[in-house]
VOBA-1610 file (N, C-alpha, C; in pm, whole numbers, padded with zeros to 5 digits, always signed):
BEGIN
Leu+00082-00120+00000Leu+00000+00000+00000Leu+00086+00126+00000Phe+00197+00119+00073Phe+00287+00233+00079Phe+00344+00264-00060Glu+00392+00164-00129Glu+00448+00184-00263Glu+00341+00235-00359Asp+00219+00185-00347Asp+00109+00233-00432Asp+00080+00380-00405Ala+00078+00418-00278Ala+00052+00557-00242Ala+00162+00648-00295Lys+00289+00606-00283Lys+00400+00687-00332Lys+00387+00711-00483Ala+00348+00607-00555Ala+00336+00618-00700Ala+00214+00702-00741Lys+00109+00688-00668Lys-00019+00751-00706Lys-00033+00895-00658Tyr+00024+00927-00541Tyr-00001+01056-00477Tyr+00128+01131-00443Ser+00224+01133-00531Ser+00349+01201-00498Ser+00322+01350-00472Ile+00408+01409-00392Ile+00394+01550-00359Ile+00407+01634-00486Ser+00325+01735-00499Ser+00323+01814-00622Ser+00444+01907-00632Glu+00482+01938-00754Glu+00591+02033-00778Glu+00555+02170-00723Glu+00428+02206-00731Glu+00382+02334-00676Glu+00406+02340-00526Ala+00373+02232-00456Ala+00394+02227-00311Ala+00543+02232-00279Leu+00625+02162-00355Leu+00770+02165-00333Leu+00826+02305-00353Ser+00775+02376-00452Ser+00818+02513-00476Ser+00779+02605-00360Lys+00659+02587-00309Lys+00613+02667-00196Lys+00692+02633-00068Leu+00723+02506-00051Leu+00807+02466+00063Leu+00945+02529+00054Ala+00997+02539-00068Ala+01128+02602-00087Ala+01124+02748-00044Ala+01014+02816-00070Ala+01000+02956-00029Ala+00995+02967+00124Ile+00924+02874+00188Ile+00918+02873+00335Ile+01056+02841+00391Asp+01124+02746+00332Asp+01259+02710+00376Asp+01352+02831+00364Lys+01343+02903+00254Lys+01426+03022+00235Lys+01398+03124+00345Tyr+01272+03146+00378Tyr+01236+03239+00485Tyr+01295+03193+00618Met+01284+03062+00646Met+01336+03007+00771Met+01487+03026+00781Val+01558+03003+00672Val+01703+03017+00672Val+01741+03165+00692Gln+01676+03253+00619Gln+01709+03396+00628Gln+01679+03455+00765Asn+01573+03410+00828Asn+01528+03475+00952Asn+01561+03399+01079Phe+01578+03267+01070Phe+01601+03188+01191Phe+01725+03100+01182Lys+01789+03098+01066Lys+01906+03011+01042Lys+01871+02864+01063Ile+01747+02828+01025Ile+01699+02691+01035Ile+01658+02647+00894Ser+01709+02532+00851Ser+01678+02480+00718Ser+01602+02348+00731Phe+01521+02320+00632Phe+01449+02192+00632Phe+01546+02076+00623Gly+01645+02085+00540Gly+01744+01980+00526Gly+01694+01863+00443Asn+01788+01780+00400Asn+01756+01667+00312Asn+01669+01562+00381Arg+01694+01536+00507Arg+01617+01433+00577Arg+01470+01474+00591Ile+01445+01600+00623Ile+01308+01648+00634Ile+01240+01645+00497Met+01312+01685+00393Met+01253+01681+00258Met+01219+01538+00217Lys+01302+01444+00256Lys+01270+01304+00227Lys+01144+01263+00302Gln+01130+01309+00426Gln+01010+01278+00503Gln+00886+01338+00438Phe+00897+01459+00383Phe+00785+01518+00309Phe+00745+01427+00193Arg+00845+01381+00118Arg+00817+01300-00001Arg+00758+01163+00034Leu+00787+01112+00152Leu+00733+00983+00192Leu+00598+00996+00265Phe+00587+01099+00347Phe+00467+01114+00430Phe+00346+01163+00352Val+00367+01262+00265Val+00255+01322+00193Val+00176+01219+00113Pro+00239+01133+00033Pro+00161+01034-00041Pro+00079+00941+00049Cys+00136+00901+00160Cys+00062+00814+00252Cys-00057+00888+00313Tyr-00036+01013+00349Tyr-00142+01094+00407Tyr-00257+01111+00308Ile-00223+01141+00184Ile-00325+01157+00080Ile-00392+01022+00053Gly-00313+00915+00050Gly-00369+00781+00027Gly-00468+00738+00134Cys-00454+00796+00252Cys-00547+00765+00362Cys-00666+00862+00365Gly-00676+00947+00264Gly-00791+01036+00255Gly-00765+01180+00293Gly-00640+01214+00327Gly-00609+01351+00366Gly-00575+01439+00247Glu-00551+01565+00276Glu-00517+01663+00174Glu-00368+01697+00182Glu-00310+01731+00068Glu-00167+01758+00060Glu-00123+01868+00157Tyr-00192+01981+00157Tyr-00152+02091+00243Tyr-00166+02056+00391Asp-00263+01972+00426Asp-00277+01930+00565Asp-00157+01845+00607Ala-00109+01761+00517Ala+00009+01680+00546Ala+00132+01770+00565Leu+00146+01869+00480Leu+00258+01962+00491Leu+00249+02041+00622Asp+00130+02086+00655Asp+00107+02158+00781Asp+00151+02073+00900His+00111+01948+00899His+00145+01856+01008His+00297+01843+01023Leu+00366+01818+00913Leu+00511+01799+00921Leu+00584+01927+00958Ile+00546+02038+00900Ile+00613+02164+00933Ile+00595+02196+01081Thr+00474+02177+01130Thr+00447+02207+01271Thr+00528+02117+01363Arg+00534+01990+01333Arg+00598+01895+01424Arg+00747+01876+01402Lys+00795+01899+01281Lys+00936+01874+01251Lys+01020+02001+01242Ile+00959+02114+01209Ile+01036+02236+01186Ile+01013+02338+01297Leu+00888+02371+01322Leu+00858+02481+01412Leu+00902+02458+01555His+00908+02334+01598His+00952+02308+01736His+01095+02356+01758Lys+01173+02365+01650Lys+01311+02413+01662Lys+01317+02560+01704Leu+01210+02633+01680Leu+01206+02775+01717Leu+01204+02795+01867Glu+01159+02694+01941Glu+01152+02706+02087Glu+01290+02726+02149Ala+01394+02683+02079Ala+01530+02698+02131Ala+01582+02841+02115Leu+01509+02922+02039Leu+01550+03060+02016Leu+01483+03152+02118Asn+01536+03271+02133Asn+01477+03369+02224Asn+01358+03433+02153Ile+01239+03391+02190Ile+01117+03431+02121Ile+01099+03584+02121Ser+01138+03650+02229Ser+01118+03794+02235Ser+01201+03868+02129Phe+01311+03809+02084Phe+01394+03871+01982Phe+01348+03839+01840Ile+01262+03739+01824Ile+01222+03699+01689Ile+01072+03714+01665Lys+01005+03791+01749Lys+00859+03801+01736Lys+00817+03860+01601Asn+00890+03959+01550Asn+00854+04014+01419Asn+00875+03913+01307Glu+00980+03835+01318Glu+01007+03731+01219Glu+00901+03621+01224Leu+00853+03590+01345Leu+00746+03491+01359Leu+00617+03541+01293Lys+00587+03668+01315Lys+00469+03727+01249Lys+00489+03724+01097Gly+00611+03751+01054Gly+00643+03744+00912Gly+00630+03604+00855Leu+00658+03504+00937Leu+00643+03365+00894Leu+00497+03334+00865Ile+00408+03385+00947Ile+00265+03365+00921Ile+00227+03432+00789Val+00279+03551+00766Val+00252+03622+00640Val+00304+03540+00522Glu+00423+03484+00536Glu+00482+03403+00428Glu+00401+03275+00403Ile+00356+03211+00509Ile+00273+03091+00494Ile+00145+03128+00421Asn+00081+03239+00461Asn-00042+03284+00393Asn-00016+03313+00246Lys+00097+03377+00218Lys+00133+03410+00080Lys+00150+03284-00004Gln+00216+03183+00053Gln+00245+03062-00023Gln+00125+02966-00032Phe+00055+02949+00078Phe-00046+02843+00084Phe-00189+02893+00102Gly-00207+03021+00129Gly-00340+03077+00148Gly-00376+03091+00295Lys-00468+03183+00321Lys-00504+03215+00460Lys-00578+03102+00531Asp-00642+03015+00455Asp-00718+02907+00517Asp-00636+02781+00541Ala-00512+02779+00495Ala-00427+02660+00508Ala-00334+02674+00628Phe-00279+02563+00671Phe-00176+02557+00774Phe-00224+02611+00910Ser-00342+02570+00948Ser-00397+02617+01076Ser-00314+02568+01195Asp-00260+02448+01189Asp-00178+02397+01299Asp-00050+02480+01314Ala+00016+02509+01203Ala+00140+02587+01208Ala+00114+02727+01261Lys+00009+02789+01213Lys-00023+02925+01259Lys-00060+02927+01406Glu-00132+02826+01451Glu-00167+02818+01593Glu-00039+02801+01677Tyr+00052+02718+01631Tyr+00178+02695+01701Tyr+00259+02824+01710Ile+00268+02895+01599Ile+00342+03022+01598Ile+00276+03123+01691Asn+00145+03132+01687Asn+00074+03225+01776Asn+00094+03187+01923Asp+00101+03058+01953Asp+00130+03016+02090Asp+00271+03059+02132Leu+00365+03052+02039Leu+00500+03100+02070Leu+00498+03251+02097Leu+00422+03324+02019Leu+00414+03469+02037Leu+00351+03507+02170Lys+00265+03424+02223Lys+00202+03451+02352Lys+00303+03440+02467Gln+00416+03375+02443Gln+00518+03360+02546Gln+00595+03488+02569Val+00581+03585+02479Val+00658+03710+02487Val+00592+03804+02586
//
């Protein structure tokens, strides 16, 4: 089933391009990169998530929230609050205002710590 899902529901080039834009923002503002291992996880997880009835952007939201954003907790949130707000703007620009609710909630929770 896993091999069938990978073949049938591979992550779209559009999504990969949008992820690259988010990765660029993360590197420029937080010095955090997705890296090859995370990108491989995107390519393996998204097809399985879609194969189980989920949506591509929901799968991306899940992985970004759990694999990338938790790294921000190690930074001094009070010094990066504007960049965190900018990250929400960048997510909205790339994926739309209705997408990535988990990631936006996580970022807003970090902002409440300031």
